[in-house]
C-alpha positions as CSV (number, residue, x, y, z in Angstrom):
1,M,-28.1,45.1,42.4
2,Q,-30.3,42.7,40.4
3,F,-27.5,42.1,37.9
4,R,-25.3,40.8,40.8
5,Y,-27.9,38.2,41.7
6,V,-28.3,37.0,38.1
7,A,-24.5,36.8,37.7
8,L,-24.2,34.9,41.0
9,A,-27.0,32.5,40.0
10,G,-25.2,31.9,36.7
11,V,-21.9,31.1,38.4
12,L,-23.6,28.7,40.8
13,L,-25.5,26.9,38.1
14,T,-22.3,26.5,36.0
15,G,-20.7,24.8,39.0
16,L,-23.5,22.2,39.2
17,C,-23.1,21.1,35.5
18,T,-21.1,18.0,34.9
19,H,-18.2,18.0,32.4
20,A,-19.0,17.7,28.6
21,K,-17.6,14.9,26.5
22,A,-16.0,15.7,23.1
23,E,-17.0,13.9,19.9
24,Q,-13.5,12.3,19.7
25,G,-13.3,12.8,15.9
26,C,-15.7,10.2,14.6
27,P,-17.8,11.0,11.6
28,D,-21.6,10.9,11.5
29,G,-23.0,7.5,12.0
30,F,-20.0,6.2,14.0
31,T,-19.1,6.0,17.6
32,P,-15.8,5.8,19.5
33,N,-14.6,2.4,20.6
34,P,-11.5,1.8,22.6
35,A,-8.8,0.6,20.2
36,P,-7.3,-2.8,20.9
37,T,-3.8,-1.5,20.5
38,G,-3.2,-1.0,24.3
39,T,-2.2,2.6,23.6
40,P,-3.8,4.8,26.3
41,G,-6.4,7.2,24.8
42,A,-6.4,5.5,21.4
43,T,-9.8,5.0,20.0
44,Q,-11.3,3.6,16.7
45,C,-14.6,4.6,15.2
46,I,-17.2,1.8,14.6
47,P,-20.6,2.1,13.0
48,I,-23.4,2.9,15.5
49,G,-25.2,-0.3,16.4
50,S,-22.2,-2.4,15.4
51,F,-20.2,-4.5,17.7
52,G,-17.2,-4.6,15.3
53,G,-18.0,-8.1,14.2
54,S,-17.7,-7.5,10.5
55,L,-15.4,-5.5,8.2
56,E,-16.0,-4.8,4.5
57,Y,-13.0,-4.3,2.2
58,S,-12.7,-4.0,-1.5
59,G,-10.0,-3.8,-4.2
60,W,-8.9,-5.2,-7.5
61,N,-7.9,-8.7,-8.6
62,N,-5.3,-8.9,-11.4
63,S,-6.4,-10.4,-14.7
64,Y,-4.0,-12.1,-17.2
65,G,-3.9,-13.0,-20.8
66,A,-1.5,-14.9,-23.1
67,V,-0.9,-15.5,-26.9
68,F,0.6,-18.7,-28.3
69,F,1.7,-19.2,-31.9
70,D,2.5,-22.2,-34.1
71,A,4.8,-20.6,-36.7
72,E,4.9,-23.6,-39.0
73,K,1.1,-23.9,-39.3
74,G,0.3,-20.2,-38.7
75,L,-2.0,-20.9,-35.8
76,V,-2.7,-18.6,-32.9
77,G,-4.1,-19.5,-29.4
78,I,-5.6,-16.9,-27.1
79,G,-6.1,-17.0,-23.3
80,E,-7.6,-13.9,-21.6
81,G,-9.3,-12.8,-18.4
82,Q,-7.5,-15.4,-16.2
83,K,-6.7,-15.2,-12.5
84,N,-3.0,-15.8,-13.0
85,R,-0.4,-16.1,-15.7
86,R,-0.3,-19.9,-15.5
87,R,-4.0,-20.2,-16.3
88,A,-3.8,-17.7,-19.1
89,R,-0.8,-19.6,-20.6
90,K,-2.7,-22.9,-20.3
91,E,-5.8,-21.6,-21.9
92,A,-3.8,-20.1,-24.8
93,L,-1.8,-23.3,-25.4
94,Q,-5.0,-25.4,-25.4
95,H,-6.6,-23.0,-27.8
96,C,-3.7,-23.2,-30.1
97,Q,-3.5,-27.0,-29.9
98,S,-7.3,-27.4,-30.4
99,K,-6.8,-25.8,-33.8
100,G,-4.2,-28.4,-34.8
101,G,-1.1,-26.7,-33.5
102,T,1.7,-29.0,-32.6
103,D,4.5,-26.5,-31.9
104,C,2.7,-23.7,-30.1
105,K,5.0,-21.3,-28.3
106,E,4.2,-18.3,-26.1
107,V,4.8,-15.0,-27.9
108,L,3.1,-12.7,-25.4
109,W,1.6,-12.5,-21.9
110,Y,0.1,-9.4,-20.3
111,S,-1.9,-8.4,-17.2
112,N,-4.4,-5.7,-16.4
113,G,-4.2,-4.5,-20.0
114,C,-4.9,-5.2,-23.6
115,A,-3.2,-7.1,-26.4
116,A,-3.3,-7.1,-30.2
117,V,-2.1,-9.6,-32.8
118,V,-1.7,-8.2,-36.3
119,W,-0.5,-9.8,-39.6
120,G,0.3,-8.9,-43.2
121,P,1.9,-10.5,-46.3
122,S,5.6,-10.9,-45.9
123,K,8.0,-8.7,-48.0
124,S,9.8,-11.9,-49.1
125,G,6.6,-13.1,-50.8
126,Q,6.4,-16.2,-48.8
127,G,4.1,-16.5,-45.8
128,F,3.3,-13.6,-43.6
129,T,4.6,-11.3,-40.9
130,M,3.0,-11.1,-37.5
131,E,3.4,-8.8,-34.5
132,T,1.9,-8.9,-31.0
133,R,1.8,-6.0,-28.5
134,S,0.3,-5.2,-25.2
135,Q,-0.7,-1.8,-23.8
136,A,-3.0,-0.2,-21.3
137,T,-5.8,0.3,-23.8
138,L,-7.1,-1.6,-26.7
139,G,-6.5,1.2,-29.2
140,A,-2.9,1.7,-28.1
141,A,-2.2,-2.1,-28.3
142,V,-3.6,-2.2,-31.9
143,A,-1.7,0.9,-33.0
144,S,1.6,-0.3,-31.5
145,A,1.3,-3.8,-33.2
146,K,0.4,-2.2,-36.6
147,Q,3.3,0.2,-36.4
148,A,5.7,-2.7,-35.6
149,C,4.3,-4.9,-38.3
150,A,4.1,-2.4,-41.2
151,P,7.8,-2.2,-42.1
152,N,7.9,-6.0,-42.6
153,S,4.7,-6.2,-44.6
154,A,4.7,-6.3,-48.4
155,S,1.8,-3.9,-48.5
156,G,3.1,-1.7,-45.7
157,E,0.0,-2.4,-43.7
158,C,-1.1,-5.2,-41.3
159,E,-4.6,-6.4,-40.4
160,V,-5.9,-7.1,-36.9
161,F,-6.2,-10.8,-36.3
162,Y,-7.1,-10.5,-32.6
163,S,-7.5,-7.8,-30.0
164,G,-8.8,-8.1,-26.5
165,C,-8.3,-7.1,-22.9
166,S,-7.7,-8.7,-19.5
167,E,-8.9,-6.0,-17.2
168,P,-8.6,-6.0,-13.4
169,V,-11.7,-7.4,-11.7
170,P,-13.2,-5.5,-8.7
171,F,-14.0,-7.4,-5.5
172,S,-15.7,-6.7,-2.3
173,N,-15.7,-8.9,0.8
174,T,-17.1,-8.8,4.3
175,L,-15.2,-10.3,7.1
């Protein structure tokens, strides 16, 4: 008999309870906020204590490099770590001209990677042979340029004149 009273009391108390609200899928430290999409039932999660006034985002900016060469005078100009190809070309051209180059021409441009300029004595016995290459890593750029240069070199080997990288630059902004 006593069990019936306990069971009846439990049923009555359950009926007095209000409905429970689900978490709605937000991670710890975030609270649901009605989404501005107009879709019924759609919510977005915002940080607790935030009114949604700021948003942080991050990513990578591209970085460019270029190599210019004055073949008659044997001068090289380098531009690296620039925001765009135009700036990299301008820096490399000015660098070549600042050394006395009058016929500087672009021989390589690259982005988010590395470049190498190698040279060696020419097989003809006059002047030298030069190769430029770009790759994802500095070691790969140097190896690729040396491999391309070696068959045209009198010694079968080429030396590194320049090697460097223009790597992507991380950024973070708050709106």
